N, C-alpha and C positions, 0 to 999 in steps of 0.2 A: 520483396514486398514487406513493408514494415508492419509490425503488430500495431493494432489500433486500440488505444486504452483511454477510458474515461476515468478521471480522478475526481473524487468527492471527499470533502472534509467538513462541509456545512458551516464554515466560518461565517460569522455575522457580527460585525461591530454594532454595538447598541442593544443587541439581544431582544429586539422586538418580538413579542410572542407570536403575533400573526405572521410576521415575515419568517420567523424560524420554522413554524409549522409548514408554511408554503415551501420552504427550501427543502425540507425533508421529503415532502410529497413530490417536488420537482426532481429530486434525486431518483426516486423510484420510477417516475414517468420517463425521465431521460434514459434510465437503464433499460426500460422496456423498449424504448425507441432504438437504442443501440442493439439490443438483442434481435429485434425484428429486421434491422438493416445490416447485419453481418459484422458488427464490431467484435473485437476479440475478447476484451477484458474490462472489468470494472475494478478500480483500485480504491480501497477504503483505508482509513487511518485511525489512530487512537491517541488522544491526549486528554488530560483531566484538569478541571479547574481553570481553564483558559478564559480570559476576559471576553474573548470573542466566540466562546462556545465551540471551539475546535472539537470535533466529534469525540465523545467519550465512549461510545457504544457501537463499534463497528459490527459486532456480531448481530445485534438487533437490526441494524440497517441491512446487513447481508440477508437476513431472513425475509425482510420486506421485499428486497430485490428478487430473491428466489421465487417468492410468491407471484411476482409479476412477469417473470421471464421463463424461458424454456431451454435456452441453449448457452447463453453467455456465462463465462466464469467470473468469479469474484475472488480477488486476492486481498487479504488484509495485511497491509505492509506499513507499519508493523503492529502485531498484536503484542501488548506488553504483558507477557505471560506471567511474570512474578506477581502481578497485581491481582491475580485470580485465585479463587479456591480451586485446587487441581481437580477434584472430583466433579464439581459443578461445571468446570470448563470442559472436561472430557465429555460430560453428558450433553452440554449445549452444542459442542462441535459435532458430536455424533448425530444429533438430531438434525442440525443444519445440513450435514452431509447426506442424510437420508432425504430430507426435503428437496435438496437440489439435485439429487442423483449423481453426486460426486463432483460438483462444480466449485467447491470451496478449496482455496489454497491459503496457507498462512505462513507468514514470516514471524517467527517468535523472537522478539527483541527484548533487550533489558530496559530500554529507555535511558534518558539522560537528565531527568528532572527530579531531584530529591523530594520536592514538594508533592509530587504525585504519589510517591511511596508514603509520605507522611499522612496524606489525606486518606489513604486506604489502609492505614495501619500496618504497613510493611516496613521492614528494616532495610534501609538503603545500603548499609554496609554489608549486608548478607545477600545482596541481589544475585550474585553468581550462584551461590548455593541454593537459593530459592528457585532460580531458573532450572538448575539441575533436577530438583525434586519435582517441579511441575512437569517438565518434559518426560522424565522417567515415569511419572504417574500416568501421563497421557498414553504412552506407548503400552504400558501394562493394562490400563483400563480398556483400551480399544480391542484387546483380544476377546473381550466378553467373558473371560474366565475369572474366577475369584483370585484375589491376590492380597498380600499383606500391605496395609497402609496405616501408618502411624499407630501400630500396635493392635489393629483389628483387621479382620478379613472383610473385604468389600468386593462387590461386583458391580460393574457398570453395564447397563443395557439401555437402549439397543446397541448392538455393534454398529459401527459406521457402515455406510453403503460401500465405500471404497475399501478394497482388500489390498493390503492388510490394514491400511488406515489412510485418512486424508493426507494430502500433500502438506507436510510441515517442514519448513526450512529454518535453520538457525541463522538469525541475522546478527550483524555486527561488523566492526572494523578492527577487531583485535584478534591476536593469535589464540587467546583463550576461547573465543567463540568458535574458531576453527577446530580446536581440540575437542570442544563440546560436541560439535557436529559429527566429527569422525567417531568419537567414542559412542555416540548414540546411533550411529549408522544413519545419519540424516544428511540431506544436502545443506550447503552453505550459501547464504545470500548476503553479499557485501553491500553496505549502504553507500559505498563510494568505490570508484574504479581503482583498486589497489592490487596490481598484478601479483605482488609477492604473497598476498593472502591466498589467491587462487593456486599458486604454485605450492604453497605450504599445505593446502588441503590435499592436493593429489599426492604429494610426497608422503604425508602422514597416512593417508588412506592406503597407499601401497605398503607401507611398513606394517600397518595393522591388518592387512589382508582384506580390506573393505573394498569390494568391487560393486560397481553400479552407482556409486555416489557421484555427485557433481557439484560444482561451485559456479555461482552466477555473479558476474560483475556487471554493474550498470554501464551504459555507454559513457564515454568521457564527456560527450556533449549531450546533456539531458535538457529537453525543452518542455516547458509548460505552455501549451499553444492556445491562443485565441484566434480562430479563423475569421478573416475579414477581407473584404475587397479593398479596404482603405486603412492600412496600418497606422498612418499618421493620425487619422481621425480617431481610431480606436484607442491609441495611446493617450490622446488628449482627453477623451471622454472617460476612459476606464483605468488609466495608469495608476491612479491612487488606490484602486482595489488591489492591483497586483502588488504594489508597494506595501500595503498593509500586511498582506500575508507574508511577504518576504521579510519584513522587519520584525514581525512577530516571531517567526521561526528563528531568525538570526539572534534575537534576544534570549532565546533558550540555549544557545550553543555555548560550549566552553572550548578552550583551545585544544583539548584532546579529542574533540568530536569531528568526524569527517562525514560529509554528505554531498551528494551531487547537486542538491538544490540549495546549498548554503550560499547566501548572498551577503555582500558587504555594502550594498547600495543604501543610500539614505535619501535619494531623490529619484523621481520618476525617470529623469534623463539618464542617471547612472544605472538604474535597473535595466533600462532598454539597452544600454551599451553592453552590459554583462551578457545578455543573451540567454539567460535561464528562463525568464518569462518573455514570451514572444507573441507579437501580433503578426501573423503570417497570412499571405494570400493563399488561395487554393493551389495556384501553380507552385508556390514555394513549398507547400506541404507535400505535393506530389514529388517534387524534386528530392526532398529529404527521404521520402519513402522509397524511391527508386534507387537512390545512391547509397543508402545506409547499409550497415551490416545486419547479420541475422539477429543480433541482440538489440538493434535499434527499435524504437517505438515512436509512434505519433501519439503523444499524450495530450488529449484535450482536457482542459480544466474549466468546465463551463460555468461553475458557480464560484470561481476564484475570489477569495478575499471579501465576500459580500457583494459580488457583482450582481446587478439586477437580473432577475430570472429571465426576463424577456431577451436581454442581451445574450445570455447563455444559450437560450434556444436558437437565436439567430446564428450564432457561431456554429452550433451543432448541426443545424439544418444545412448551412452552407457547406460545411465539411462533408456531410452526407451526400449532398447533391453533386459537388464538384471535385471531391477528392476520392471518396470511396470507389467510384467506378473506375478510377485511374490508378488506384493503389496496387499496381502490378509491377513485377520486376522489369527494369529497363531492358529494352531490346526484345 
């Protein structure tokens, strides 16, 4: 049985105010629908200063989702931790963890856009050291006990609901990120399926006597799914929305960045051929769910690239009606 995940990033070319507000409201409404109907996870993201408003505030969005749901988890993948004040971040996450009853998970990433650091007054060249300070501060803060921070004694309250703290994974695709995860006794979450990083994590954890940690690699084949009875028609009508998101993301990449959703497509036809963005029938979704491994997921992206909200709801409803009841192990 595949994990069912709804991805949201509120991308909207043109930045129309009415439409933007509607998309954020639709995100919360779709999350409530997913919660009610047994979906497993909501995935949120973070970027800053994007021309298409790629969401800069996943924690605020998570709070709205938690207020509208009772069961479903939210993962922020990734939270750009160096861009935050560490104490305020510790407080905000602790409050969200209490509001949600422990349903928040975070992948702490460095990011890969120097302009985001510049916009928020952070030193791009020191991003690794800043990441260390932020993560070390979070772990101290969430004990609820006083600790030394930048020359003064501080205390963060309330403590998180989750004991000892919310799920925080160190994200990345470099060995430095793996070393950071092991040193801080945290899990590691790779942005791309790089087996040597997983092996390095467990080898280093064994050397350091760190038991209970884990490394997560995404599936080699990661798909952003639009569920439809007519894939050809869906590609004809909505392919430009998929392509907008794919080319936006590709435009931010540098040769040293690896990602499971990195696309080189410049046309809708090429994007369809790649297979990252997919228009799939319910039967095709079921087949993927039944034949995939434990780490595979059925990822719906119902508002992808500025897709009309009504079309997103149609995809989500079809998936719920014809895939969810059949998303069980084969045999």
